[in-house]
mmJSON file of the N, C-alpha and C atoms, coordinates in Angstrom:
{"data_MODEL":{"atom_site":{
"group_PDB":["ATOM","ATOM","ATOM","ATOM","ATOM","ATOM","ATOM","ATOM","ATOM","ATOM","ATOM","ATOM","ATOM","ATOM","ATOM","ATOM","ATOM","ATOM","ATOM","ATOM","ATOM","ATOM","ATOM","ATOM","ATOM","ATOM","ATOM","ATOM","ATOM","ATOM","ATOM","ATOM","ATOM","ATOM","ATOM","ATOM","ATOM","ATOM","ATOM","ATOM","ATOM","ATOM","ATOM","ATOM","ATOM","ATOM","ATOM","ATOM","ATOM","ATOM","ATOM","ATOM","ATOM","ATOM","ATOM","ATOM","ATOM","ATOM","ATOM","ATOM","ATOM","ATOM","ATOM","ATOM","ATOM","ATOM","ATOM","ATOM","ATOM","ATOM","ATOM","ATOM","ATOM","ATOM","ATOM","ATOM","ATOM","ATOM","ATOM","ATOM","ATOM","ATOM","ATOM","ATOM","ATOM","ATOM","ATOM","ATOM","ATOM","ATOM","ATOM","ATOM","ATOM","ATOM","ATOM","ATOM","ATOM","ATOM","ATOM","ATOM","ATOM","ATOM","ATOM","ATOM","ATOM","ATOM","ATOM","ATOM","ATOM","ATOM","ATOM","ATOM","ATOM","ATOM","ATOM","ATOM","ATOM","ATOM","ATOM","ATOM","ATOM","ATOM","ATOM","ATOM","ATOM","ATOM","ATOM","ATOM","ATOM","ATOM","ATOM","ATOM","ATOM","ATOM","ATOM","ATOM","ATOM","ATOM","ATOM","ATOM","ATOM","ATOM","ATOM","ATOM","ATOM","ATOM","ATOM","ATOM","ATOM","ATOM","ATOM","ATOM","ATOM","ATOM","ATOM","ATOM","ATOM","ATOM","ATOM","ATOM","ATOM","ATOM","ATOM","ATOM","ATOM","ATOM","ATOM","ATOM","ATOM","ATOM","ATOM","ATOM","ATOM","ATOM","ATOM","ATOM","ATOM","ATOM","ATOM","ATOM","ATOM","ATOM","ATOM","ATOM","ATOM","ATOM","ATOM","ATOM","ATOM","ATOM","ATOM","ATOM","ATOM","ATOM","ATOM","ATOM","ATOM","ATOM","ATOM","ATOM","ATOM","ATOM","ATOM","ATOM","ATOM","ATOM","ATOM","ATOM","ATOM","ATOM","ATOM","ATOM","ATOM","ATOM","ATOM","ATOM","ATOM","ATOM","ATOM","ATOM","ATOM","ATOM","ATOM","ATOM","ATOM","ATOM","ATOM","ATOM"],
"id":[1,2,3,4,5,6,7,8,9,10,11,12,13,14,15,16,17,18,19,20,21,22,23,24,25,26,27,28,29,30,31,32,33,34,35,36,37,38,39,40,41,42,43,44,45,46,47,48,49,50,51,52,53,54,55,56,57,58,59,60,61,62,63,64,65,66,67,68,69,70,71,72,73,74,75,76,77,78,79,80,81,82,83,84,85,86,87,88,89,90,91,92,93,94,95,96,97,98,99,100,101,102,103,104,105,106,107,108,109,110,111,112,113,114,115,116,117,118,119,120,121,122,123,124,125,126,127,128,129,130,131,132,133,134,135,136,137,138,139,140,141,142,143,144,145,146,147,148,149,150,151,152,153,154,155,156,157,158,159,160,161,162,163,164,165,166,167,168,169,170,171,172,173,174,175,176,177,178,179,180,181,182,183,184,185,186,187,188,189,190,191,192,193,194,195,196,197,198,199,200,201,202,203,204,205,206,207,208,209,210,211,212,213,214,215,216,217,218,219,220,221,222,223,224,225,226,227,228],
"type_symbol":["N","C","C","N","C","C","N","C","C","N","C","C","N","C","C","N","C","C","N","C","C","N","C","C","N","C","C","N","C","C","N","C","C","N","C","C","N","C","C","N","C","C","N","C","C","N","C","C","N","C","C","N","C","C","N","C","C","N","C","C","N","C","C","N","C","C","N","C","C","N","C","C","N","C","C","N","C","C","N","C","C","N","C","C","N","C","C","N","C","C","N","C","C","N","C","C","N","C","C","N","C","C","N","C","C","N","C","C","N","C","C","N","C","C","N","C","C","N","C","C","N","C","C","N","C","C","N","C","C","N","C","C","N","C","C","N","C","C","N","C","C","N","C","C","N","C","C","N","C","C","N","C","C","N","C","C","N","C","C","N","C","C","N","C","C","N","C","C","N","C","C","N","C","C","N","C","C","N","C","C","N","C","C","N","C","C","N","C","C","N","C","C","N","C","C","N","C","C","N","C","C","N","C","C","N","C","C","N","C","C","N","C","C","N","C","C","N","C","C","N","C","C","N","C","C","N","C","C"],
"label_atom_id":["N","CA","C","N","CA","C","N","CA","C","N","CA","C","N","CA","C","N","CA","C","N","CA","C","N","CA","C","N","CA","C","N","CA","C","N","CA","C","N","CA","C","N","CA","C","N","CA","C","N","CA","C","N","CA","C","N","CA","C","N","CA","C","N","CA","C","N","CA","C","N","CA","C","N","CA","C","N","CA","C","N","CA","C","N","CA","C","N","CA","C","N","CA","C","N","CA","C","N","CA","C","N","CA","C","N","CA","C","N","CA","C","N","CA","C","N","CA","C","N","CA","C","N","CA","C","N","CA","C","N","CA","C","N","CA","C","N","CA","C","N","CA","C","N","CA","C","N","CA","C","N","CA","C","N","CA","C","N","CA","C","N","CA","C","N","CA","C","N","CA","C","N","CA","C","N","CA","C","N","CA","C","N","CA","C","N","CA","C","N","CA","C","N","CA","C","N","CA","C","N","CA","C","N","CA","C","N","CA","C","N","CA","C","N","CA","C","N","CA","C","N","CA","C","N","CA","C","N","CA","C","N","CA","C","N","CA","C","N","CA","C","N","CA","C","N","CA","C","N","CA","C","N","CA","C","N","CA","C","N","CA","C","N","CA","C"],
"label_alt_id":[null,null,null,null,null,null,null,null,null,null,null,null,null,null,null,null,null,null,null,null,null,null,null,null,null,null,null,null,null,null,null,null,null,null,null,null,null,null,null,null,null,null,null,null,null,null,null,null,null,null,null,null,null,null,null,null,null,null,null,null,null,null,null,null,null,null,null,null,null,null,null,null,null,null,null,null,null,null,null,null,null,null,null,null,null,null,null,null,null,null,null,null,null,null,null,null,null,null,null,null,null,null,null,null,null,null,null,null,null,null,null,null,null,null,null,null,null,null,null,null,null,null,null,null,null,null,null,null,null,null,null,null,null,null,null,null,null,null,null,null,null,null,null,null,null,null,null,null,null,null,null,null,null,null,null,null,null,null,null,null,null,null,null,null,null,null,null,null,null,null,null,null,null,null,null,null,null,null,null,null,null,null,null,null,null,null,null,null,null,null,null,null,null,null,null,null,null,null,null,null,null,null,null,null,null,null,null,null,null,null,null,null,null,null,null,null,null,null,null,null,null,null,null,null,null,null,null,null],
"label_comp_id":["MET","MET","MET","ALA","ALA","ALA","LYS","LYS","LYS","TRP","TRP","TRP","ASP","ASP","ASP","VAL","VAL","VAL","THR","THR","THR","GLN","GLN","GLN","SER","SER","SER","MET","MET","MET","SER","SER","SER","ARG","ARG","ARG","LYS","LYS","LYS","GLY","GLY","GLY","ASN","ASN","ASN","TYR","TYR","TYR","LEU","LEU","LEU","GLY","GLY","GLY","ASN","ASN","ASN","ALA","ALA","ALA","PRO","PRO","PRO","ALA","ALA","ALA","GLU","GLU","GLU","SER","SER","SER","PHE","PHE","PHE","PHE","PHE","PHE","GLY","GLY","GLY","HIS","HIS","HIS","LEU","LEU","LEU","LYS","LYS","LYS","ASP","ASP","ASP","GLU","GLU","GLU","ALA","ALA","ALA","ASP","ASP","ASP","ILE","ILE","ILE","GLN","GLN","GLN","SER","SER","SER","CYS","CYS","CYS","ASP","ASP","ASP","THR","THR","THR","PHE","PHE","PHE","GLU","GLU","GLU","GLU","GLU","GLU","LEU","LEU","LEU","VAL","VAL","VAL","ALA","ALA","ALA","GLU","GLU","GLU","ILE","ILE","ILE","ASP","ASP","ASP","LEU","LEU","LEU","TYR","TYR","TYR","ILE","ILE","ILE","ASN","ASN","ASN","TYR","TYR","TYR","TYR","TYR","TYR","ASN","ASN","ASN","ASN","ASN","ASN","GLU","GLU","GLU","ARG","ARG","ARG","PRO","PRO","PRO","GLN","GLN","GLN","TRP","TRP","TRP","GLY","GLY","GLY","LEU","LEU","LEU","LYS","LYS","LYS","GLY","GLY","GLY","LYS","LYS","LYS","THR","THR","THR","PRO","PRO","PRO","ALA","ALA","ALA","GLU","GLU","GLU","CYS","CYS","CYS","ARG","ARG","ARG","GLY","GLY","GLY","PHE","PHE","PHE","THR","THR","THR"],
"label_asym_id":["A","A","A","A","A","A","A","A","A","A","A","A","A","A","A","A","A","A","A","A","A","A","A","A","A","A","A","A","A","A","A","A","A","A","A","A","A","A","A","A","A","A","A","A","A","A","A","A","A","A","A","A","A","A","A","A","A","A","A","A","A","A","A","A","A","A","A","A","A","A","A","A","A","A","A","A","A","A","A","A","A","A","A","A","A","A","A","A","A","A","A","A","A","A","A","A","A","A","A","A","A","A","A","A","A","A","A","A","A","A","A","A","A","A","A","A","A","A","A","A","A","A","A","A","A","A","A","A","A","A","A","A","A","A","A","A","A","A","A","A","A","A","A","A","A","A","A","A","A","A","A","A","A","A","A","A","A","A","A","A","A","A","A","A","A","A","A","A","A","A","A","A","A","A","A","A","A","A","A","A","A","A","A","A","A","A","A","A","A","A","A","A","A","A","A","A","A","A","A","A","A","A","A","A","A","A","A","A","A","A","A","A","A","A","A","A","A","A","A","A","A","A","A","A","A","A","A","A"],
"label_entity_id":["1","1","1","1","1","1","1","1","1","1","1","1","1","1","1","1","1","1","1","1","1","1","1","1","1","1","1","1","1","1","1","1","1","1","1","1","1","1","1","1","1","1","1","1","1","1","1","1","1","1","1","1","1","1","1","1","1","1","1","1","1","1","1","1","1","1","1","1","1","1","1","1","1","1","1","1","1","1","1","1","1","1","1","1","1","1","1","1","1","1","1","1","1","1","1","1","1","1","1","1","1","1","1","1","1","1","1","1","1","1","1","1","1","1","1","1","1","1","1","1","1","1","1","1","1","1","1","1","1","1","1","1","1","1","1","1","1","1","1","1","1","1","1","1","1","1","1","1","1","1","1","1","1","1","1","1","1","1","1","1","1","1","1","1","1","1","1","1","1","1","1","1","1","1","1","1","1","1","1","1","1","1","1","1","1","1","1","1","1","1","1","1","1","1","1","1","1","1","1","1","1","1","1","1","1","1","1","1","1","1","1","1","1","1","1","1","1","1","1","1","1","1","1","1","1","1","1","1"],
"label_seq_id":[1,1,1,2,2,2,3,3,3,4,4,4,5,5,5,6,6,6,7,7,7,8,8,8,9,9,9,10,10,10,11,11,11,12,12,12,13,13,13,14,14,14,15,15,15,16,16,16,17,17,17,18,18,18,19,19,19,20,20,20,21,21,21,22,22,22,23,23,23,24,24,24,25,25,25,26,26,26,27,27,27,28,28,28,29,29,29,30,30,30,31,31,31,32,32,32,33,33,33,34,34,34,35,35,35,36,36,36,37,37,37,38,38,38,39,39,39,40,40,40,41,41,41,42,42,42,43,43,43,44,44,44,45,45,45,46,46,46,47,47,47,48,48,48,49,49,49,50,50,50,51,51,51,52,52,52,53,53,53,54,54,54,55,55,55,56,56,56,57,57,57,58,58,58,59,59,59,60,60,60,61,61,61,62,62,62,63,63,63,64,64,64,65,65,65,66,66,66,67,67,67,68,68,68,69,69,69,70,70,70,71,71,71,72,72,72,73,73,73,74,74,74,75,75,75,76,76,76],
"pdbx_PDB_ins_code":[null,null,null,null,null,null,null,null,null,null,null,null,null,null,null,null,null,null,null,null,null,null,null,null,null,null,null,null,null,null,null,null,null,null,null,null,null,null,null,null,null,null,null,null,null,null,null,null,null,null,null,null,null,null,null,null,null,null,null,null,null,null,null,null,null,null,null,null,null,null,null,null,null,null,null,null,null,null,null,null,null,null,null,null,null,null,null,null,null,null,null,null,null,null,null,null,null,null,null,null,null,null,null,null,null,null,null,null,null,null,null,null,null,null,null,null,null,null,null,null,null,null,null,null,null,null,null,null,null,null,null,null,null,null,null,null,null,null,null,null,null,null,null,null,null,null,null,null,null,null,null,null,null,null,null,null,null,null,null,null,null,null,null,null,null,null,null,null,null,null,null,null,null,null,null,null,null,null,null,null,null,null,null,null,null,null,null,null,null,null,null,null,null,null,null,null,null,null,null,null,null,null,null,null,null,null,null,null,null,null,null,null,null,null,null,null,null,null,null,null,null,null,null,null,null,null,null,null],
"Cartn_x":[1.39,0.65,-0.252,-0.498,-1.328,-0.653,0.662,1.42,1.001,0.617,0.217,-1.292,-2.04,-3.5,-3.993,-3.417,-3.854,-4.307,-5.143,-5.659,-5.265,-4.75,-4.383,-5.646,-5.654,-6.816,-6.445,-7.147,-6.903,-8.234,-8.322,-9.526,-9.432,-10.524,-10.537,-9.589,-9.122,-8.273,-8.997,-8.306,-8.891,-9.672,-9.751,-10.478,-9.501,-9.077,-8.057,-8.529,-9.826,-10.314,-10.082,-10.064,-9.844,-8.448,-7.495,-6.106,-5.672,-6.493,-6.104,-5.671,-6.387,-5.936,-4.558,-4.302,-2.998,-1.893,-2.14,-1.147,-0.848,-1.873,-1.693,-0.837,-1.177,-0.413,1.054,1.325,2.709,3.469,2.783,3.421,3.863,2.984,3.342,4.455,4.389,5.424,6.793,6.882,8.16,8.661,7.747,8.138,8.472,7.8,7.88,8.679,8.755,9.496,10.99,11.803,13.255,13.824,13.423,13.838,15.259,15.774,17.124,18.208,17.913,18.926,18.97,18.078,18.033,19.145,19.914,21.01,20.649,19.62,19.229,17.739,17.333,15.918,15.116,15.675,14.998,14.77,15.765,15.61,14.52,14.475,13.447,12.053,11.883,10.592,10.189,11.138,10.852,10.459,11.139,10.814,9.421,9.083,7.754,6.678,6.937,5.988,5.766,6.847,6.726,5.892,6.139,5.405,3.919,3.607,2.201,1.486,2.139,1.555,1.334,2.35,2.232,1.088,1.038,0.039,-1.384,-1.572,-2.908,-3.338,-2.389,-2.745,-2.383,-1.475,-1.024,-1.154,-1.074,-1.03,-2.439,-2.773,-4.096,-4.215,-5.402,-5.647,-6.573,-6.168,-6.978,-8.359,-8.409,-9.674,-10.561,-10.017,-10.79,-11.076,-11.043,-11.33,-10.414,-9.139,-8.142,-8.051,-8.788,-8.727,-7.743,-7.328,-6.497,-7.416,-6.891,-7.725,-8.279,-7.473,-7.94,-9.108,-9.038,-10.138,-11.415,-11.276,-12.466,-13.123,-12.349,-12.889,-13.24,-13.078,-13.475,-12.512,-11.224,-10.247,-9.546,-9.822,-9.173,-10.199],
"Cartn_y":[-22.179,-21.801,-22.931,-23.889,-25.025,-25.805,-25.751,-26.432,-25.972,-24.69,-24.144,-23.995,-24.438,-24.366,-22.933,-22.021,-20.626,-20.25,-19.242,-18.769,-17.318,-16.987,-15.617,-14.796,-13.594,-12.725,-11.492,-11.288,-10.124,-9.614,-8.294,-7.726,-7.827,-7.509,-7.552,-6.498,-6.725,-5.774,-4.442,-3.369,-2.041,-1.591,-2.44,-2.084,-1.45,-0.219,0.446,0.824,0.973,1.405,0.367,-0.899,-1.942,-1.918,-1.359,-1.358,0.002,1.016,2.375,2.516,1.964,2.126,1.514,0.352,-0.291,0.511,0.974,1.779,3.071,3.692,4.916,4.658,3.6,3.27,3.025,2.191,1.865,3.073,3.974,5.213,6.053,6.188,6.921,6.214,4.903,4.134,4.422,4.37,4.597,6.019,6.994,8.392,8.749,8.132,8.591,7.703,6.417,5.525,5.598,5.41,5.483,4.107,3.561,2.198,2.147,3.26,3.275,3.031,3.379,3.227,1.814,0.94,-0.427,-1.263,-1.927,-2.774,-4.252,-4.639,-6.045,-6.177,-7.38,-7.651,-7.366,-7.722,-7.497,-6.009,-5.175,-3.73,-3.207,-3.746,-3.353,-3.695,-4.911,-5.323,-4.413,-4.091,-3.216,-1.818,-1.294,0.035,0.044,-1.002,-1.083,-1.201,-1.997,-2.086,-0.728,0.024,1.368,2.275,2.191,3.042,2.679,1.397,0.976,1.504,1.419,1.955,3.466,4.18,5.624,5.944,5.243,5.491,5.291,4.238,3.926,4.766,5.189,5.813,7.289,7.794,9.173,10.049,9.469,10.257,10.622,11.925,12.332,12.052,11.662,11.329,12.369,12.892,13.886,13.319,12.103,11.478,11.099,11.166,10.854,12.124,13.252,14.561,14.873,14.567,14.889,13.918,12.839,11.827,10.73,9.958,8.792,7.617,6.564,5.379,4.806,4.808,4.281,5.11,6.428,7.299,7.013,6.824,6.582,5.239,4.305,2.976,2.82,3.902,3.896,3.147,3.055,2.35,3.266,4.559,5.473,6.153],
"Cartn_z":[-10.43,-9.25,-8.771,-9.621,-9.208,-8.082,-8.041,-7.004,-5.602,-5.463,-4.165,-4.033,-5.022,-5.018,-4.865,-5.663,-5.676,-7.078,-7.166,-8.44,-8.624,-9.79,-10.088,-10.274,-9.715,-9.829,-10.638,-11.722,-12.57,-13.09,-13.205,-13.793,-15.316,-15.969,-17.428,-18.002,-19.181,-19.881,-20.001,-19.66,-19.769,-18.549,-17.514,-16.3,-15.309,-15.593,-14.797,-13.398,-13.179,-11.87,-10.783,-11.141,-10.154,-9.566,-10.291,-9.865,-9.305,-9.395,-9.019,-7.568,-6.585,-5.19,-4.935,-5.496,-5.31,-5.983,-7.198,-7.904,-7.145,-6.592,-5.819,-4.583,-3.836,-2.634,-2.97,-3.975,-4.301,-4.84,-5.511,-5.947,-4.756,-3.754,-2.544,-1.777,-1.696,-1.008,-1.616,-2.939,-3.607,-3.4,-3.344,-3.167,-1.724,-0.764,0.619,1.563,1.314,2.214,1.895,2.904,2.743,2.425,1.289,0.949,0.383,-0.103,-0.679,0.364,1.627,2.674,3.255,2.821,3.352,2.735,3.598,3.136,3.098,3.847,3.896,3.631,3.326,3.108,4.372,5.521,6.8,7.052,6.718,6.855,5.92,4.715,3.752,4.268,4.793,5.342,6.5,7.372,8.515,8.034,7.028,6.493,5.867,5.135,4.522,5.6,6.643,7.76,8.411,8.624,9.207,8.302,6.996,6.07,6.033,6.042,6.031,7.271,8.422,9.651,9.524,9.025,8.814,7.841,6.737,5.699,6.243,7.012,7.52,8.709,9.543,10.811,10.959,10.116,10.295,9.056,7.878,6.642,6.173,6.211,5.713,4.214,3.795,2.393,1.764,0.647,-0.07,-0.39,-0.878,-1.262,-0.089,1.124,2.328,3.133,2.435,3.044,4.224,4.066,5.072,6.232,6.165,7.225,6.835,7.826,7.538,7.223,6.573,6.346,7.656,8.724,10.011,10.559,10.399,10.868,10.086,8.796,7.959,8.263,8.718,9.018,10.494,11.258,12.669,13.585,13.173,13.999,14.995,14.958,15.911,16.771],
"occupancy":[1.0,1.0,1.0,1.0,1.0,1.0,1.0,1.0,1.0,1.0,1.0,1.0,1.0,1.0,1.0,1.0,1.0,1.0,1.0,1.0,1.0,1.0,1.0,1.0,1.0,1.0,1.0,1.0,1.0,1.0,1.0,1.0,1.0,1.0,1.0,1.0,1.0,1.0,1.0,1.0,1.0,1.0,1.0,1.0,1.0,1.0,1.0,1.0,1.0,1.0,1.0,1.0,1.0,1.0,1.0,1.0,1.0,1.0,1.0,1.0,1.0,1.0,1.0,1.0,1.0,1.0,1.0,1.0,1.0,1.0,1.0,1.0,1.0,1.0,1.0,1.0,1.0,1.0,1.0,1.0,1.0,1.0,1.0,1.0,1.0,1.0,1.0,1.0,1.0,1.0,1.0,1.0,1.0,1.0,1.0,1.0,1.0,1.0,1.0,1.0,1.0,1.0,1.0,1.0,1.0,1.0,1.0,1.0,1.0,1.0,1.0,1.0,1.0,1.0,1.0,1.0,1.0,1.0,1.0,1.0,1.0,1.0,1.0,1.0,1.0,1.0,1.0,1.0,1.0,1.0,1.0,1.0,1.0,1.0,1.0,1.0,1.0,1.0,1.0,1.0,1.0,1.0,1.0,1.0,1.0,1.0,1.0,1.0,1.0,1.0,1.0,1.0,1.0,1.0,1.0,1.0,1.0,1.0,1.0,1.0,1.0,1.0,1.0,1.0,1.0,1.0,1.0,1.0,1.0,1.0,1.0,1.0,1.0,1.0,1.0,1.0,1.0,1.0,1.0,1.0,1.0,1.0,1.0,1.0,1.0,1.0,1.0,1.0,1.0,1.0,1.0,1.0,1.0,1.0,1.0,1.0,1.0,1.0,1.0,1.0,1.0,1.0,1.0,1.0,1.0,1.0,1.0,1.0,1.0,1.0,1.0,1.0,1.0,1.0,1.0,1.0,1.0,1.0,1.0,1.0,1.0,1.0,1.0,1.0,1.0,1.0,1.0,1.0],
"B_iso_or_equiv":[0.0,0.0,0.0,0.0,0.0,0.0,0.0,0.0,0.0,0.0,0.0,0.0,0.0,0.0,0.0,0.0,0.0,0.0,0.0,0.0,0.0,0.0,0.0,0.0,0.0,0.0,0.0,0.0,0.0,0.0,0.0,0.0,0.0,0.0,0.0,0.0,0.0,0.0,0.0,0.0,0.0,0.0,0.0,0.0,0.0,0.0,0.0,0.0,0.0,0.0,0.0,0.0,0.0,0.0,0.0,0.0,0.0,0.0,0.0,0.0,0.0,0.0,0.0,0.0,0.0,0.0,0.0,0.0,0.0,0.0,0.0,0.0,0.0,0.0,0.0,0.0,0.0,0.0,0.0,0.0,0.0,0.0,0.0,0.0,0.0,0.0,0.0,0.0,0.0,0.0,0.0,0.0,0.0,0.0,0.0,0.0,0.0,0.0,0.0,0.0,0.0,0.0,0.0,0.0,0.0,0.0,0.0,0.0,0.0,0.0,0.0,0.0,0.0,0.0,0.0,0.0,0.0,0.0,0.0,0.0,0.0,0.0,0.0,0.0,0.0,0.0,0.0,0.0,0.0,0.0,0.0,0.0,0.0,0.0,0.0,0.0,0.0,0.0,0.0,0.0,0.0,0.0,0.0,0.0,0.0,0.0,0.0,0.0,0.0,0.0,0.0,0.0,0.0,0.0,0.0,0.0,0.0,0.0,0.0,0.0,0.0,0.0,0.0,0.0,0.0,0.0,0.0,0.0,0.0,0.0,0.0,0.0,0.0,0.0,0.0,0.0,0.0,0.0,0.0,0.0,0.0,0.0,0.0,0.0,0.0,0.0,0.0,0.0,0.0,0.0,0.0,0.0,0.0,0.0,0.0,0.0,0.0,0.0,0.0,0.0,0.0,0.0,0.0,0.0,0.0,0.0,0.0,0.0,0.0,0.0,0.0,0.0,0.0,0.0,0.0,0.0,0.0,0.0,0.0,0.0,0.0,0.0,0.0,0.0,0.0,0.0,0.0,0.0],
"pdbx_formal_charge":[null,null,null,null,null,null,null,null,null,null,null,null,null,null,null,null,null,null,null,null,null,null,null,null,null,null,null,null,null,null,null,null,null,null,null,null,null,null,null,null,null,null,null,null,null,null,null,null,null,null,null,null,null,null,null,null,null,null,null,null,null,null,null,null,null,null,null,null,null,null,null,null,null,null,null,null,null,null,null,null,null,null,null,null,null,null,null,null,null,null,null,null,null,null,null,null,null,null,null,null,null,null,null,null,null,null,null,null,null,null,null,null,null,null,null,null,null,null,null,null,null,null,null,null,null,null,null,null,null,null,null,null,null,null,null,null,null,null,null,null,null,null,null,null,null,null,null,null,null,null,null,null,null,null,null,null,null,null,null,null,null,null,null,null,null,null,null,null,null,null,null,null,null,null,null,null,null,null,null,null,null,null,null,null,null,null,null,null,null,null,null,null,null,null,null,null,null,null,null,null,null,null,null,null,null,null,null,null,null,null,null,null,null,null,null,null,null,null,null,null,null,null,null,null,null,null,null,null],
"auth_seq_id":[1,1,1,2,2,2,3,3,3,4,4,4,5,5,5,6,6,6,7,7,7,8,8,8,9,9,9,10,10,10,11,11,11,12,12,12,13,13,13,14,14,14,15,15,15,16,16,16,17,17,17,18,18,18,19,19,19,20,20,20,21,21,21,22,22,22,23,23,23,24,24,24,25,25,25,26,26,26,27,27,27,28,28,28,29,29,29,30,30,30,31,31,31,32,32,32,33,33,33,34,34,34,35,35,35,36,36,36,37,37,37,38,38,38,39,39,39,40,40,40,41,41,41,42,42,42,43,43,43,44,44,44,45,45,45,46,46,46,47,47,47,48,48,48,49,49,49,50,50,50,51,51,51,52,52,52,53,53,53,54,54,54,55,55,55,56,56,56,57,57,57,58,58,58,59,59,59,60,60,60,61,61,61,62,62,62,63,63,63,64,64,64,65,65,65,66,66,66,67,67,67,68,68,68,69,69,69,70,70,70,71,71,71,72,72,72,73,73,73,74,74,74,75,75,75,76,76,76],
"auth_comp_id":["MET","MET","MET","ALA","ALA","ALA","LYS","LYS","LYS","TRP","TRP","TRP","ASP","ASP","ASP","VAL","VAL","VAL","THR","THR","THR","GLN","GLN","GLN","SER","SER","SER","MET","MET","MET","SER","SER","SER","ARG","ARG","ARG","LYS","LYS","LYS","GLY","GLY","GLY","ASN","ASN","ASN","TYR","TYR","TYR","LEU","LEU","LEU","GLY","GLY","GLY","ASN","ASN","ASN","ALA","ALA","ALA","PRO","PRO","PRO","ALA","ALA","ALA","GLU","GLU","GLU","SER","SER","SER","PHE","PHE","PHE","PHE","PHE","PHE","GLY","GLY","GLY","HIS","HIS","HIS","LEU","LEU","LEU","LYS","LYS","LYS","ASP","ASP","ASP","GLU","GLU","GLU","ALA","ALA","ALA","ASP","ASP","ASP","ILE","ILE","ILE","GLN","GLN","GLN","SER","SER","SER","CYS","CYS","CYS","ASP","ASP","ASP","THR","THR","THR","PHE","PHE","PHE","GLU","GLU","GLU","GLU","GLU","GLU","LEU","LEU","LEU","VAL","VAL","VAL","ALA","ALA","ALA","GLU","GLU","GLU","ILE","ILE","ILE","ASP","ASP","ASP","LEU","LEU","LEU","TYR","TYR","TYR","ILE","ILE","ILE","ASN","ASN","ASN","TYR","TYR","TYR","TYR","TYR","TYR","ASN","ASN","ASN","ASN","ASN","ASN","GLU","GLU","GLU","ARG","ARG","ARG","PRO","PRO","PRO","GLN","GLN","GLN","TRP","TRP","TRP","GLY","GLY","GLY","LEU","LEU","LEU","LYS","LYS","LYS","GLY","GLY","GLY","LYS","LYS","LYS","THR","THR","THR","PRO","PRO","PRO","ALA","ALA","ALA","GLU","GLU","GLU","CYS","CYS","CYS","ARG","ARG","ARG","GLY","GLY","GLY","PHE","PHE","PHE","THR","THR","THR"],
"auth_asym_id":["A","A","A","A","A","A","A","A","A","A","A","A","A","A","A","A","A","A","A","A","A","A","A","A","A","A","A","A","A","A","A","A","A","A","A","A","A","A","A","A","A","A","A","A","A","A","A","A","A","A","A","A","A","A","A","A","A","A","A","A","A","A","A","A","A","A","A","A","A","A","A","A","A","A","A","A","A","A","A","A","A","A","A","A","A","A","A","A","A","A","A","A","A","A","A","A","A","A","A","A","A","A","A","A","A","A","A","A","A","A","A","A","A","A","A","A","A","A","A","A","A","A","A","A","A","A","A","A","A","A","A","A","A","A","A","A","A","A","A","A","A","A","A","A","A","A","A","A","A","A","A","A","A","A","A","A","A","A","A","A","A","A","A","A","A","A","A","A","A","A","A","A","A","A","A","A","A","A","A","A","A","A","A","A","A","A","A","A","A","A","A","A","A","A","A","A","A","A","A","A","A","A","A","A","A","A","A","A","A","A","A","A","A","A","A","A","A","A","A","A","A","A","A","A","A","A","A","A"],
"auth_atom_id":["N","CA","C","N","CA","C","N","CA","C","N","CA","C","N","CA","C","N","CA","C","N","CA","C","N","CA","C","N","CA","C","N","CA","C","N","CA","C","N","CA","C","N","CA","C","N","CA","C","N","CA","C","N","CA","C","N","CA","C","N","CA","C","N","CA","C","N","CA","C","N","CA","C","N","CA","C","N","CA","C","N","CA","C","N","CA","C","N","CA","C","N","CA","C","N","CA","C","N","CA","C","N","CA","C","N","CA","C","N","CA","C","N","CA","C","N","CA","C","N","CA","C","N","CA","C","N","CA","C","N","CA","C","N","CA","C","N","CA","C","N","CA","C","N","CA","C","N","CA","C","N","CA","C","N","CA","C","N","CA","C","N","CA","C","N","CA","C","N","CA","C","N","CA","C","N","CA","C","N","CA","C","N","CA","C","N","CA","C","N","CA","C","N","CA","C","N","CA","C","N","CA","C","N","CA","C","N","CA","C","N","CA","C","N","CA","C","N","CA","C","N","CA","C","N","CA","C","N","CA","C","N","CA","C","N","CA","C","N","CA","C","N","CA","C","N","CA","C","N","CA","C","N","CA","C","N","CA","C","N","CA","C","N","CA","C"],
"pdbx_PDB_model_num":[1,1,1,1,1,1,1,1,1,1,1,1,1,1,1,1,1,1,1,1,1,1,1,1,1,1,1,1,1,1,1,1,1,1,1,1,1,1,1,1,1,1,1,1,1,1,1,1,1,1,1,1,1,1,1,1,1,1,1,1,1,1,1,1,1,1,1,1,1,1,1,1,1,1,1,1,1,1,1,1,1,1,1,1,1,1,1,1,1,1,1,1,1,1,1,1,1,1,1,1,1,1,1,1,1,1,1,1,1,1,1,1,1,1,1,1,1,1,1,1,1,1,1,1,1,1,1,1,1,1,1,1,1,1,1,1,1,1,1,1,1,1,1,1,1,1,1,1,1,1,1,1,1,1,1,1,1,1,1,1,1,1,1,1,1,1,1,1,1,1,1,1,1,1,1,1,1,1,1,1,1,1,1,1,1,1,1,1,1,1,1,1,1,1,1,1,1,1,1,1,1,1,1,1,1,1,1,1,1,1,1,1,1,1,1,1,1,1,1,1,1,1,1,1,1,1,1,1]
}}}
C-alpha cells in the first residue's frame, strides 16, 4: 500500500462497535439488492448504486425511528 501512499485503518482488536454500521449495511445489501442477476461488472456497479440510493433515501431505518438516513441528516 505504500506504493499508493495510503494507510490501512483498523480499530483495535475486539472493538466491534466501530465496524457495526458497515456490517449492518453490507448485510442488508446482500439480502435486498438483486446482485445475483448481474452478468457484468458494470451491471453489478449499477445495481449497487441503485441500492445505495434506495438505502439512503427511501428505506426507513429502525434505529433512526422510521426515518431514512437522508431525512435524519436533513437532506430531504
